[in-house]
SEDO-818317 format. One record per residue: x, y, z of N, C-alpha, C in turn; residue in three letters. Coordinates in steps of 0.2 Angstrom, whole numbers. Layout:
<atoms>
X,Y,Z,X,Y,Z,X,Y,Z,ALA;
...
</atoms>
This chain:
<atoms>
129,136,227,134,134,232,131,135,239,THR;
127,140,240,124,141,247,129,146,250,GLY;
134,149,247,138,154,250,139,160,245,ILE;
141,165,248,141,172,245,147,172,240,TYR;
146,177,235,151,178,230,158,179,232,ALA;
159,183,237,166,185,240,169,179,242,HIS;
166,174,244,169,168,247,170,162,241,LYS;
166,162,236,167,156,231,171,159,225,HIS;
171,166,224,175,169,219,172,170,213,GLY;
166,168,211,163,170,205,159,176,206,ALA;
163,182,206,160,188,208,157,192,202,ARG;
160,192,196,157,195,190,155,190,185,ILE;
152,193,180,150,188,174,156,184,171,LEU;
162,187,171,168,184,168,172,180,173,GLN;
170,179,179,173,175,184,171,167,183,ASP;
175,163,182,173,156,183,172,154,190,PRO;
167,149,191,167,146,198,172,141,199,LEU;
177,142,204,182,137,205,180,130,205,PRO;
183,125,202,181,118,202,180,115,209,SER;
184,118,213,185,114,220,179,117,225,GLU;
175,121,222,169,124,226,163,119,226,ILE;
161,115,231,156,111,231,149,114,229,PRO;
145,111,226,138,114,224,133,109,226,THR;
127,111,225,121,107,226,121,101,222,ILE;
124,101,216,124,95,211,129,90,214,ALA;
135,92,217,139,88,220,136,84,226,HIS;
132,88,230,129,85,236,124,80,234,TYR;
119,81,229,114,76,227,117,71,223,PHE;
122,72,219,125,67,215,129,62,219,GLY;
132,64,225,135,59,229,131,55,233,GLU;
124,57,233,119,53,237,114,49,232,ARG;
117,48,226,113,44,221,109,47,216,GLY;
108,54,216,104,57,212,107,58,205,TYR;
103,57,200,106,60,193,105,67,193,THR;
110,71,191,110,78,191,110,81,184,THR;
106,86,183,106,89,176,106,97,176,GLY;
109,100,172,108,107,171,107,109,164,ALA;
101,111,162,99,112,155,98,120,155,ILE;
102,123,150,100,130,149,106,135,151,GLY;
105,141,152,110,146,153,112,146,161,LYS;
118,145,162,121,145,169,126,150,171,MET;
129,153,166,135,157,167,140,154,171,HIS;
142,148,169,148,144,171,154,147,169,PHE;
154,151,164,160,154,160,164,149,157,VAL;
167,144,161,171,139,158,166,133,158,ASP;
163,131,152,159,126,152,162,119,152,GLU;
168,118,152,171,112,153,171,110,161,SER;
169,115,165,168,113,172,161,112,173,ARG;
159,106,175,151,105,175,149,106,182,LYS;
153,107,187,151,108,194,147,103,197,HIS;
147,97,195,143,92,198,138,89,194,GLY;
136,93,189,130,91,184,133,87,179,PHE;
131,80,180,133,75,175,130,76,168,THR;
124,79,168,120,80,162,120,87,160,HIS;
123,90,155,124,97,154,123,99,147,ARG;
118,103,146,116,106,139,116,113,140,LEU;
120,117,136,120,124,137,118,128,131,ASN;
119,134,131,117,138,125,121,136,119,GLU;
127,134,119,131,132,114,128,125,111,GLN;
126,121,115,122,115,113,116,117,109,SER;
113,122,110,107,124,106,109,127,99,PHE;
114,131,100,117,135,94,119,130,88,HIS;
121,124,91,124,119,86,118,116,82,GLN;
112,117,84,106,114,81,104,119,75,THR;
107,125,75,105,130,69,111,130,64,LEU;
109,132,58,114,133,53,117,140,54,SER;
123,141,51,126,148,52,121,153,49,ALA;
118,152,44,113,157,41,107,158,46,GLU;
105,153,50,100,154,55,102,158,60,ASP;
108,156,63,111,160,69,111,167,67,ARG;
114,169,61,115,176,59,108,179,58,ALA;
103,176,55,96,178,55,93,180,61,LEU;
94,176,66,91,177,73,95,183,76,PHE;
101,183,76,105,188,79,103,195,76,LYS;
102,195,70,101,201,66,94,204,69,ASN;
89,199,70,82,201,71,82,202,79,ALA;
85,199,83,85,200,90,89,205,93,SER;
95,206,90,99,212,92,103,210,98,GLY;
106,215,102,111,214,107,107,212,113,ASP;
110,208,118,107,205,124,105,211,129,ALA;
108,217,128,106,222,132,100,227,129,GLY;
98,225,123,93,230,120,86,229,124,GLY;
83,235,124,77,235,127,71,237,123,VAL;
72,238,116,66,239,112,61,233,112,ASP;
55,235,112,50,229,112,47,228,105,GLY;
49,222,103,47,220,96,45,212,96,VAL;
39,211,92,38,204,91,41,201,85,GLY;
45,195,85,48,192,80,44,187,76,LEU;
43,188,70,40,184,66,44,178,63,ASP;
46,174,68,51,168,67,48,162,70,LEU;
49,156,67,46,150,70,50,148,77,PRO;
47,144,81,49,142,88,56,139,88,GLU;
58,136,83,65,133,83,70,138,83,ARG;
69,144,82,74,149,83,76,151,90,PHE;
71,149,95,72,152,101,74,146,106,PHE;
80,148,109,83,143,113,79,140,119,GLU;
75,144,122,71,142,128,66,136,126,ASP;
64,136,120,59,131,117,63,124,117,SER;
70,125,115,74,119,114,76,116,121,TRP;
77,121,126,79,119,133,73,116,136,PHE;
67,118,135,61,115,137,60,108,135,ALA;
61,107,128,61,100,125,66,95,128,ASP;
72,98,130,77,94,133,76,92,140,ARG;
73,97,144,71,96,151,65,90,151,ALA;
60,91,146,55,85,146,58,79,144,VAL;
63,78,140,67,72,139,70,69,145,GLU;
73,74,149,77,72,155,72,69,160,PHE;
66,72,160,61,69,165,59,62,163,LEU;
58,61,157,56,55,154,61,49,155,ARG;
67,51,154,73,47,154,74,45,161,GLN;
73,49,166,75,48,173,69,48,178,ASN;
63,46,175,57,46,179,57,40,185,LYS;
61,35,184,61,30,189,67,30,194,SER;
71,36,194,76,36,198,77,43,201,LYS;
80,44,207,80,51,210,84,55,205,PRO;
82,61,205,85,66,200,85,73,203,PHE;
90,77,201,90,84,203,92,88,197,CYS;
86,91,194,87,95,188,86,102,189,LEU;
91,106,186,90,113,186,89,115,178,TRP;
83,117,177,81,119,170,81,127,170,ALA;
85,130,166,86,137,166,84,140,160,SER;
79,145,160,77,148,154,80,155,153,PHE;
81,157,147,84,164,146,79,170,147,VAL;
73,169,144,68,174,145,66,174,152,GLN;
63,180,154,62,186,151,67,191,150,PRO;
73,188,151,79,193,150,79,197,143,HIS;
82,202,143,83,206,137,87,202,132,THR;
86,203,126,82,208,122,74,206,123,PRO;
70,211,123,63,210,124,59,209,117,PHE;
61,204,114,59,202,107,57,195,107,LYS;
51,193,110,48,187,109,45,185,103,PRO;
42,179,102,39,177,96,33,182,95,MET;
31,184,89,26,189,88,19,187,92,LYS;
17,181,92,11,179,95,11,181,103,LYS;
17,181,106,17,183,113,17,190,114,TYR;
21,194,109,21,201,110,14,204,108,PHE;
10,201,104,4,204,102,-1,203,108,ASP;
0,199,113,-4,198,119,-5,205,122,LEU;
0,210,121,0,216,125,0,222,121,TYR;
-4,226,122,-5,232,118,0,238,121,ASP;
5,240,118,9,245,121,6,251,124,PRO;
0,253,120,-3,259,122,-7,258,129,ALA;
-8,252,131,-11,251,137,-7,249,143,LYS;
0,249,142,5,247,147,5,253,152,MET;
5,251,158,5,256,164,13,256,166,VAL;
16,262,165,23,263,167,24,264,174,LEU;
29,262,177,31,264,184,32,271,185,PRO;
32,273,191,33,280,192,40,282,190,LYS;
41,288,186,47,290,183,48,297,184,ARG;
50,299,190,52,306,192,57,309,187,PRO;
57,315,185,62,318,181,69,318,184,ALA;
69,319,191,75,319,194,78,313,197,ASN;
75,307,195,76,301,198,84,299,198,ASP;
86,296,203,93,294,203,98,299,205,LEU;
96,305,206,101,311,207,103,311,214,GLU;
100,308,219,102,308,226,106,302,228,SER;
107,298,224,110,291,226,117,291,223,GLY;
119,284,222,126,283,219,126,285,212,PHE;
131,289,210,131,293,204,132,288,198,GLU;
134,282,199,135,277,194,129,275,191,GLY;
123,275,194,117,272,191,115,278,186,HIS;
115,284,188,113,289,184,117,289,177,LEU;
124,289,178,128,288,173,127,283,168,THR;
125,277,171,124,271,167,117,272,163,ARG;
112,274,167,105,275,164,106,280,158,ALA;
110,285,158,111,290,153,115,287,147,LYS;
120,284,149,124,281,143,120,276,139,GLU;
116,272,142,111,267,139,105,270,135,ARG;
104,277,136,98,280,133,92,279,137,GLY;
92,275,142,86,274,146,83,280,149,TRP;
88,284,152,85,290,156,81,295,151,TYR;
83,295,145,80,299,140,74,296,136,GLN;
73,289,138,68,286,134,61,289,135,GLN;
57,289,129,51,292,129,46,287,133,SER;
40,290,135,35,285,138,33,280,133,ASP;
32,282,126,30,278,121,35,272,120,GLU;
41,274,120,46,269,120,46,264,125,GLY;
45,267,131,45,263,138,39,258,138,ALA;
34,260,135,28,256,134,29,250,130,ARG;
33,251,124,34,246,120,39,241,123,ARG;
44,244,127,49,239,130,45,235,135,SER;
40,238,139,36,234,144,32,229,140,LEU;
29,230,135,25,225,131,30,219,129,ALA;
36,221,127,41,216,125,43,212,131,GLY;
44,215,136,45,211,143,40,206,145,TYR;
34,209,145,28,205,146,27,199,141,TYR;
29,200,135,28,195,130,34,190,131,GLY;
40,192,133,45,187,135,43,183,141,ASN;
39,186,146,37,182,152,32,177,149,ILE;
27,179,145,22,174,143,25,168,139,SER;
30,170,135,34,164,131,37,160,135,GLN;
41,162,140,44,158,145,39,154,149,MET;
34,157,151,29,153,155,26,147,151,ASP;
25,148,145,23,142,141,28,137,141,ALA;
34,138,141,40,133,141,40,130,148,ASN;
40,134,153,39,131,160,33,127,161,VAL;
28,129,158,22,125,158,22,118,155,GLY;
26,118,149,27,111,146,31,106,150,ARG;
36,109,154,40,105,158,36,103,164,VAL;
32,107,167,28,105,173,22,101,171,TYR;
19,101,165,14,97,163,17,90,162,ASP;
23,89,160,26,83,159,27,80,166,THR;
30,84,171,31,81,178,24,78,180,LEU;
19,82,179,12,79,181,10,73,177,ARG;
11,73,171,9,67,167,12,61,169,GLU;
19,62,171,23,56,173,21,54,180,LEU;
17,58,184,16,57,191,22,59,196,GLY;
26,62,193,32,64,197,31,70,202,LEU;
25,73,200,23,79,205,21,76,212,ASP;
20,69,212,19,66,219,25,66,223,LYS;
31,66,221,37,65,225,43,69,223,ASN;
41,75,220,46,80,218,45,87,220,THR;
50,90,223,50,97,225,52,101,219,VAL;
47,106,218,48,110,212,49,117,215,VAL;
55,120,212,56,127,214,56,132,208,VAL;
53,137,208,53,142,203,56,149,206,TYR;
61,151,203,64,157,205,68,160,199,THR;
72,165,201,76,169,195,82,171,198,SER;
87,172,194,94,175,196,94,182,198,ASP;
89,186,195,89,193,196,82,195,194,HIS;
80,201,196,74,204,193,75,208,187,GLY;
70,212,186,70,217,180,68,224,182,GLU;
72,229,181,70,236,183,63,238,179,LEU;
63,236,173,57,237,169,55,244,169,ALA;
59,248,168,58,255,167,58,259,174,GLY;
57,256,180,58,259,186,64,263,187,ALA;
64,269,190,70,273,190,73,275,184,HIS;
69,275,178,71,276,171,77,271,170,ARG;
77,265,172,82,260,171,79,254,168,MET;
83,250,165,81,243,163,86,238,165,TRP;
85,232,165,89,226,167,90,226,174,THR;
97,225,176,98,225,184,104,229,186,LYS;
109,226,189,115,229,191,114,235,196,HIS;
109,234,200,107,239,205,104,235,211,ALA;
103,238,216,100,235,222,93,238,223,MET;
90,241,218,83,242,219,78,236,219,PHE;
73,236,223,69,231,224,67,227,217,GLU;
66,231,212,64,228,206,69,223,203,GLU;
75,225,205,81,221,202,83,215,207,ALA;
83,217,213,86,212,218,81,207,221,VAL;
75,209,221,69,205,223,67,200,218,GLY;
67,194,219,65,189,214,60,184,217,VAL;
56,181,212,51,177,214,53,170,217,PRO;
49,168,221,51,161,224,44,157,226,LEU;
43,152,222,38,148,223,40,141,223,LEU;
37,137,228,40,131,230,34,126,230,ILE;
34,121,227,29,116,227,31,109,230,SER;
28,107,236,30,101,240,25,96,240,ILE;
26,90,238,21,85,238,17,85,245,PRO;
11,85,245,7,85,251,9,91,256,ASP;
12,96,253,15,102,257,9,107,258,GLY;
11,112,262,7,118,263,5,122,257,PRO;
0,126,257,-2,130,252,-2,137,255,ARG;
-2,142,251,-2,149,254,4,153,253,GLY;
4,159,255,9,164,254,13,165,261,VAL;
19,165,261,23,167,267,27,173,265,LYS;
26,178,270,30,185,269,36,185,274,THR;
42,182,271,48,182,275,54,184,271,GLU;
59,186,274,65,188,271,69,181,270,ILE;
70,179,264,74,173,262,79,175,257,ILE;
85,172,258,90,173,253,91,167,248,GLU;
93,168,242,94,162,238,99,157,240,GLN;
104,159,244,109,155,247,105,150,252,VAL;
99,151,254,95,147,258,92,141,255,ASP;
92,141,248,89,136,244,92,129,245,LEU;
99,129,244,103,123,245,101,119,251,PHE;
102,122,257,101,118,263,94,116,264,PRO;
89,121,261,82,119,262,80,113,258,THR;
83,113,252,81,107,247,84,101,250,LEU;
90,101,253,93,95,256,88,92,262,VAL;
86,97,266,81,95,271,75,92,269,GLU;
72,95,264,66,93,261,66,86,258,LEU;
72,84,255,73,78,253,75,73,258,CYS;
75,75,264,77,70,269,84,68,270,GLY;
89,73,267,96,71,267,100,74,272,LEU;
97,76,278,101,79,283,102,87,283,GLY;
108,89,285,109,96,285,116,97,282,THR;
118,103,279,124,104,276,128,110,281,VAL;
134,108,282,138,113,286,142,118,282,ALA;
144,123,285,148,128,282,145,132,276,GLY;
139,133,276,136,138,271,134,144,274,LEU;
133,149,270,130,156,272,122,155,273,HIS;
120,151,269,113,149,268,110,145,274,GLY;
104,146,276,101,141,281,94,139,279,ARG;
92,133,281,86,130,279,80,134,282,SER;
75,135,277,68,138,280,63,132,279,PHE;
65,126,280,60,120,279,55,121,285,LYS;
57,123,291,53,124,297,47,129,295,ALA;
49,134,292,44,139,290,38,136,286,LEU;
40,132,281,35,129,277,31,123,281,MET;
34,120,286,31,115,290,27,118,295,ASP;
27,125,296,23,128,301,26,127,308,GLY;
32,125,308,35,124,315,39,130,317,LYS;
42,130,323,46,135,325,52,137,321,ARG;
52,144,319,57,146,314,59,153,316,TYR;
66,153,316,69,159,318,70,163,311,THR;
67,168,310,67,172,304,73,176,303,ARG;
75,177,297,81,182,295,79,189,297,ARG;
83,192,300,82,199,302,83,204,296,GLU;
87,201,291,89,205,285,91,201,280,PHE;
91,203,274,94,200,268,100,204,266,ALA;
105,200,264,112,203,262,113,201,255,TYR;
116,206,251,117,205,244,124,209,242,SER;
127,207,237,133,211,235,133,211,227,GLU;
135,217,225,136,218,218,143,220,216,TYR;
146,216,212,153,218,210,152,220,203,TRP;
156,226,201,155,229,195,158,225,189,PHE;
154,224,184,156,219,179,159,223,173,CYS;
164,220,170,167,223,164,162,224,158,ARG;
162,229,155,159,230,149,151,231,149,SER;
148,230,155,141,231,156,139,236,160,VAL;
143,239,164,140,244,169,141,251,166,PHE;
147,253,165,149,259,161,153,258,155,THR;
153,262,150,158,260,144,165,261,146,ARG;
167,265,151,174,266,152,176,261,158,ASP;
172,257,161,173,252,166,177,256,172,ASP;
174,262,173,178,266,179,177,263,186,ARG;
172,259,187,171,256,193,173,249,194,TYR;
175,246,189,178,239,189,184,239,193,VAL;
184,234,198,190,233,203,189,237,209,GLY;
184,241,210,182,244,216,178,239,221,LYS;
178,241,227,174,237,231,166,237,229,ASP;
163,231,230,156,230,228,151,234,232,PRO;
145,235,229,139,238,233,137,232,238,ILE;
137,234,244,134,229,249,127,231,251,LEU;
122,227,250,115,228,252,113,225,259,MET;
110,228,263,107,225,269,100,228,269,VAL;
95,223,269,88,225,268,84,222,274,ARG;
81,226,278,76,223,283,69,224,281,THR;
64,223,285,58,224,283,56,232,282,ASP;
60,236,285,59,243,285,64,247,281,LYS;
70,245,281,76,249,278,80,245,273,TRP;
82,249,268,86,246,263,93,251,263,LYS;
98,247,264,105,251,265,109,248,259,PHE;
112,252,255,117,251,250,123,254,251,ASN;
128,250,254,134,253,256,140,253,251,TYR;
143,259,250,148,260,246,153,264,250,LEU;
159,261,252,164,265,256,167,270,252,PRO;
168,270,246,171,274,242,167,279,238,TRP;
160,279,239,156,283,235,150,285,240,SER;
145,287,237,139,289,240,134,283,242,ARG;
133,281,248,129,276,250,122,278,249,SER;
117,273,250,110,275,250,106,272,256,GLU;
101,275,258,97,272,263,90,274,261,LEU;
85,269,261,78,270,259,74,267,264,PHE;
69,271,266,64,269,271,58,265,267,ASP;
58,259,267,54,255,263,46,255,265,LEU;
45,257,271,39,258,274,35,264,271,THR;
39,270,271,36,276,269,38,278,262,ASN;
43,274,259,45,276,252,47,270,249,ASP;
42,265,247,43,259,244,46,259,237,PRO;
45,265,234,48,266,227,55,267,227,GLY;
58,269,233,65,270,234,67,276,230,GLU;
64,282,232,65,288,228,69,293,232,PHE;
68,292,239,71,297,244,77,294,247,VAL;
83,296,246,89,294,249,90,298,255,ASN;
90,294,261,90,297,267,97,297,271,ARG;
102,295,267,109,294,270,111,300,273,ILE;
109,306,272,112,312,275,107,315,281,ASP;
102,311,282,97,313,287,100,311,294,ASP;
101,316,298,104,315,305,100,311,309,SER;
93,311,308,88,308,312,89,300,311,GLY;
92,298,306,93,290,305,100,288,305,VAL;
105,293,308,112,291,309,113,284,312,SER;
109,283,317,110,277,321,109,271,317,GLY;
104,271,312,102,266,308,108,265,303,VAL;
111,270,300,116,270,296,122,266,299,VAL;
124,268,305,129,265,309,128,258,310,ARG;
122,256,312,121,249,313,121,245,307,GLU;
118,247,301,118,243,295,125,243,292,MET;
129,248,293,136,248,290,140,243,294,THR;
139,242,300,142,237,304,140,230,301,ALA;
133,229,300,131,223,297,134,221,290,ILE;
134,226,286,137,225,279,144,223,280,ALA;
148,226,284,155,225,284,156,218,287,ARG;
152,216,292,152,209,295,151,204,290,ARG;
145,205,286,143,200,282,149,199,276,GLN;
152,204,274,157,204,269,163,200,271,PHE;
165,199,277,171,195,279,169,188,282,ILE;
163,186,282,161,180,284,163,174,279,GLN;
</atoms>
């Protein structure tokens, strides 16, 4: 949508995106593009396609399996929040991402002669960390290098994270268990990478790479054992920082180190496709950055986390409270909670975000300034 959650209303996993909110699919569709969304989207109400005329979701895949097959896979893979690392000795047809890749390839072949906007969404490397055995076996758990795991981690920040980590058993996880989890996570990445590769190979085979903008990104990161935590639902860099790779026909190569928000993708893609500009968005185009032209960089990134039912703590004690508001500059990370303990990390001197400086009188001015920014962003 190019706008923040507090404005469009889909704030937690259970919230549907209102049908009246325009999306990137509406925009491109109104300009003659065939629009497709294949894979996991968290639309909640799948009858609302939000501008995507071609829609295949997880339910579409599940219908390809028998009830016995679905039960077999669920029993083998476990809960979506599980972090045990295991290789599954099951054929590829049991894995939805393989099916999504096949359908994305079909979409490209069917629409190769017309403008299209395709969103291909893969579930992996999301939990559970149970890829096909051949991908898990690429990584020896004994050789996995764990992130720094201080014994008192999380104790100086928002107490909800410590509560959640202990409830889930993550805080007490042994190093051996964490290494197996990490091997499973890396196996998931490799399995996903193989599927992404099949889609991109088809793009090149059809010659579509000559006139197609390709974006690779993710809806969230993975804590992967950092801070003795897994999954996301936090503002640590491992969770809130996501990959962003963009391929532009005859475009520039290299790495840009800038603060970019995902709301910036909508207006950027519109400009890259020569369709003008979009008004009324929180996001703003960074096309000029890629063109090597004058670009006014973002001074900070803003993000908000609303507490989801059934996934943060067992008793949902924080559900309904104001969200965590993050403001991140090159140097500082500020996680604002007006009703609990906020966090301030010096990313230059403490990139691991282990020392909460919220009580440090020497940075009180930084706290005041970033509090004002967080409050301002939340009402825009």
